Every structure is written in C-alpha cells, then in structure tokens.
C-alpha positions as CSV (number, residue, x, y, z in Angstrom):
1,M,-73.0,-7.1,-45.0
2,I,-73.4,-4.9,-42.5
3,I,-73.6,-0.9,-42.8
4,A,-73.7,1.3,-39.7
5,G,-74.6,5.0,-39.1
6,R,-76.3,7.5,-37.6
7,R,-78.9,8.3,-40.4
8,Q,-81.8,5.6,-40.4
9,A,-83.5,7.0,-43.3
10,L,-80.2,6.8,-45.3
11,L,-79.7,3.5,-43.7
12,D,-83.3,2.0,-44.9
13,E,-82.4,3.6,-48.7
14,I,-79.0,2.1,-49.1
15,T,-80.1,-1.4,-47.6
16,A,-83.3,-1.3,-49.9
17,A,-80.8,-1.0,-52.7
18,H,-78.7,-3.8,-52.0
19,H,-80.3,-7.0,-51.5
20,G,-78.9,-8.8,-48.0
21,M,-77.4,-5.9,-46.8
22,R,-77.9,-5.2,-42.9
23,G,-78.2,-1.7,-41.7
24,M,-77.6,-0.9,-37.9
25,R,-77.8,2.8,-36.5
26,L,-74.8,3.7,-34.7
27,D,-73.8,6.9,-33.1
28,V,-69.8,6.4,-32.8
29,E,-69.7,9.1,-30.3
30,D,-72.2,7.0,-28.0
31,S,-70.0,4.6,-25.6
32,R,-73.5,2.6,-25.1
33,A,-74.4,2.3,-28.4
34,V,-71.0,0.7,-29.5
35,G,-71.0,-1.8,-27.2
36,L,-74.1,-3.0,-27.9
37,L,-73.1,-3.1,-31.4
38,A,-70.3,-5.2,-30.6
39,R,-72.9,-7.6,-28.7
40,Q,-75.4,-7.5,-32.0
41,V,-72.2,-8.5,-34.2
42,Q,-71.1,-11.4,-31.9
43,E,-74.6,-12.7,-31.6
44,Q,-75.3,-12.7,-35.3
45,F,-72.5,-12.2,-37.4
46,P,-69.7,-14.2,-35.0
47,G,-67.9,-14.7,-38.6
48,L,-67.5,-11.1,-39.1
49,N,-63.9,-10.7,-40.7
50,I,-63.5,-6.8,-42.4
51,L,-64.0,-4.0,-40.4
52,I,-64.1,-0.7,-42.5
53,N,-63.8,2.5,-40.1
54,N,-65.2,5.5,-42.2
55,A,-67.1,7.6,-39.9
56,G,-65.9,11.3,-39.9
57,I,-66.9,14.7,-39.9
58,S,-65.0,17.8,-40.9
59,R,-65.7,21.4,-40.2
60,P,-63.5,24.6,-40.7
61,E,-62.4,26.4,-37.4
62,D,-61.4,30.1,-36.9
63,L,-58.5,30.0,-34.3
64,T,-57.6,33.9,-34.9
65,A,-61.3,34.6,-33.5
66,H,-61.0,36.6,-29.9
67,T,-62.9,33.8,-28.5
68,V,-62.1,30.4,-29.6
69,D,-64.8,28.1,-29.9
70,L,-63.6,24.3,-28.9
71,S,-67.2,22.8,-29.3
72,V,-65.8,21.8,-33.2
73,A,-62.6,20.4,-32.6
74,R,-64.4,18.3,-29.7
75,S,-67.0,16.8,-31.9
76,I,-64.3,16.2,-34.3
77,I,-62.1,14.4,-32.1
78,Q,-64.7,12.6,-30.4
79,T,-66.2,10.8,-33.8
80,N,-62.7,10.9,-35.9
81,I,-60.4,9.6,-32.7
82,V,-62.5,8.5,-30.0
83,G,-65.2,7.1,-32.2
84,V,-62.8,4.9,-34.1
85,L,-60.9,3.8,-31.1
86,Q,-63.8,2.5,-29.3
87,V,-65.0,0.8,-32.5
88,T,-62.1,-1.2,-33.4
89,A,-61.8,-2.5,-29.5
90,A,-65.2,-3.4,-29.5
91,L,-65.1,-5.3,-32.5
92,L,-61.4,-6.7,-32.4
93,P,-62.3,-10.1,-30.0
94,T,-64.6,-11.1,-33.2
95,L,-62.1,-10.2,-35.4
96,K,-59.3,-12.2,-33.6
97,Q,-61.3,-15.2,-33.6
98,Q,-61.2,-15.4,-37.5
99,R,-58.5,-17.1,-39.3
100,A,-58.3,-14.1,-41.4
101,S,-59.4,-10.5,-40.6
102,T,-58.7,-6.6,-41.9
103,I,-59.1,-3.4,-40.1
104,I,-59.6,-0.6,-42.8
105,T,-59.6,2.8,-41.0
106,T,-59.9,5.6,-43.8
107,T,-57.4,8.5,-43.1
108,S,-56.6,11.7,-45.6
109,G,-53.8,13.4,-47.0
110,L,-54.4,16.3,-45.1
111,A,-52.9,14.3,-42.0
112,F,-49.5,14.8,-43.9
113,L,-50.3,18.5,-45.7
114,P,-52.9,20.1,-43.2
115,L,-55.1,22.6,-44.6
116,A,-55.1,25.3,-42.3
117,R,-58.8,26.1,-42.2
118,F,-59.3,22.6,-41.1
119,P,-57.1,22.4,-38.0
120,A,-58.9,19.5,-35.9
121,Y,-59.3,17.6,-38.9
122,C,-56.5,16.9,-40.4
123,A,-54.8,16.3,-36.9
124,S,-57.8,13.7,-36.5
125,K,-56.4,12.0,-39.6
126,A,-52.6,12.4,-38.3
127,F,-53.8,10.9,-35.2
128,L,-55.3,7.7,-36.8
129,H,-51.8,7.6,-39.2
130,S,-49.9,7.3,-36.6
131,W,-52.1,5.0,-34.4
132,L,-52.6,2.5,-36.9
133,Q,-49.0,2.0,-37.4
134,S,-48.7,1.0,-33.5
135,L,-52.0,-1.4,-34.0
136,R,-50.7,-3.0,-36.7
137,V,-47.6,-3.6,-34.6
138,Q,-49.1,-4.6,-31.8
139,L,-51.3,-7.5,-33.9
140,R,-49.0,-8.7,-36.1
141,K,-48.9,-12.2,-34.3
142,T,-52.7,-12.4,-34.7
143,S,-54.7,-13.3,-37.7
144,V,-55.8,-9.5,-38.2
145,E,-54.4,-7.3,-41.0
146,V,-54.2,-3.7,-40.0
147,L,-54.7,-1.0,-43.4
148,E,-55.1,2.6,-43.8
149,L,-56.7,4.0,-46.8
150,V,-55.3,7.6,-47.6
151,A,-58.4,9.2,-49.3
152,P,-57.8,11.9,-51.4
153,Y,-60.2,15.2,-52.1
154,V,-63.3,13.2,-53.1
155,Q,-66.9,14.6,-54.0
156,T,-68.5,13.8,-50.5
157,E,-70.6,16.2,-48.5
158,L,-67.8,15.9,-45.7
159,S,-67.1,19.5,-46.1
160,G,-70.2,20.5,-47.1
161,R,-72.6,20.1,-49.8
162,S,-70.2,22.0,-52.5
163,Q,-67.7,19.6,-52.0
164,A,-69.8,16.7,-53.8
165,T,-69.8,19.0,-56.8
166,D,-66.5,20.4,-56.9
167,P,-64.6,19.6,-60.2
168,N,-61.6,19.6,-58.3
169,A,-62.5,17.1,-56.5
170,M,-62.3,13.1,-57.6
171,P,-65.7,11.7,-58.2
172,L,-66.7,9.3,-55.8
173,A,-67.7,6.5,-58.5
174,D,-63.8,6.9,-59.4
175,Y,-62.5,6.5,-56.0
176,V,-64.5,3.6,-55.0
177,A,-63.7,1.8,-58.1
178,E,-59.6,2.5,-57.6
179,V,-60.2,1.5,-54.2
180,M,-61.9,-1.5,-55.0
181,R,-59.2,-2.2,-57.4
182,V,-56.0,-1.7,-55.1
183,L,-58.1,-3.8,-52.4
184,G,-58.2,-6.2,-55.2
185,E,-54.6,-6.5,-55.8
186,E,-53.5,-6.1,-52.1
187,L,-55.6,-9.6,-51.9
188,M,-54.4,-11.7,-54.5
189,S,-50.6,-10.6,-53.6
190,S,-51.2,-11.6,-50.0
191,C,-52.7,-14.9,-50.6
192,G,-52.2,-15.8,-54.4
193,S,-53.7,-18.8,-56.2
194,A,-55.4,-19.8,-52.6
195,C,-57.4,-17.1,-52.6
196,P,-60.9,-17.8,-52.4
197,V,-63.5,-16.4,-55.4
198,N,-66.7,-15.6,-54.7
199,A,-69.0,-14.8,-58.2
C-alpha cells in the first residue's frame, strides 16, 4: 500500500505505525512531482489497482470585501481540481493494465448543498462530481471502475482545528468504518462468491 502527501514527517509517522505501507512525498500542485510519482509507481508498483484521490484543501472566502483575494480560490482549484485530474491522468495507464482496478475520489455533500462561506471549495467538489460522471462513462469499456465518495462533515482539520473536535461532525473513526463497510458491500455485490479474500 502506498500513501502520498506533502508532509514528510506525517508520512513517516503513518508508515512507521503500519508495517508494509510505503510513503511517497507528493505535492499535487507540482506537475513535475506528479509525473515523477507516476514513473516511480510504474517501476516499483506495476500492479497498482486502486487510486484514492483524497487530497483537498478548504478555506473560507469573503466575496463581499472591497478587494476580493482570489489567491485562496486559485489554491483550492489547483489542489482540489487540477491536482486530482493530473494524478488520475498520470496513473491511468498503470490502472488500465490491470485485470480490474478502481479509482475512488472524495467529493462532499457540499457539492450539492453549498456552504456560502466556502464558495470555491464547494464548487471544486461540484466540479469533481460532474467530471467523475464523464470519466466513468469514458472508462466503461476498460477494466477501471470509477467511484465517488461523497463525504459528510467529518472530524478532520480540513477547515481548521476546530472541525477536528466539533461534536456536530462525524467522528473520523466512525466515518472510516462506514466507508470500509460500504466498499466491502460494493465489492461483494460486484463479484459475488468469486471475490478474493485476503486474511
């Protein structure tokens, strides 16, 4: 299993706690880094069969200000949209080589019911929702399945540290358990008794 992210210290912490997991540093805003990751994966992990696009940032924006600062929106678009498109495009050749593979991309309920304080973030997730529908149709004759994971409000630091302890947010452990349950049901329904079991 490979985990990629910008913070090397966090990657080291996670891989140290999970034997067999490989950490690879990646800033999805850096096109060259995405290309390098794809080449490393092709060389070192040619059997890659699952891509989980989970990178994302969220910041509030004030569009009523006298001078609107678009740097926040640009950063959100670059990470949440362009980053996902680049990583997916870079790893698709490897994924299509497999007998069966899956792309899972995290969007948000805010794609459908936006929160006005976070306009670019909500719009980025709406973009991904639409894009994933097109990707699914275009890949329908390949071995690649495309899934969208519509996340609720979860206790993470996505929009600040207060979100990680907000009692109104779903506890992260509960969210992970629910996602794994749903994905397990999806796997069983798609391949029935022919599913491989890893113990």
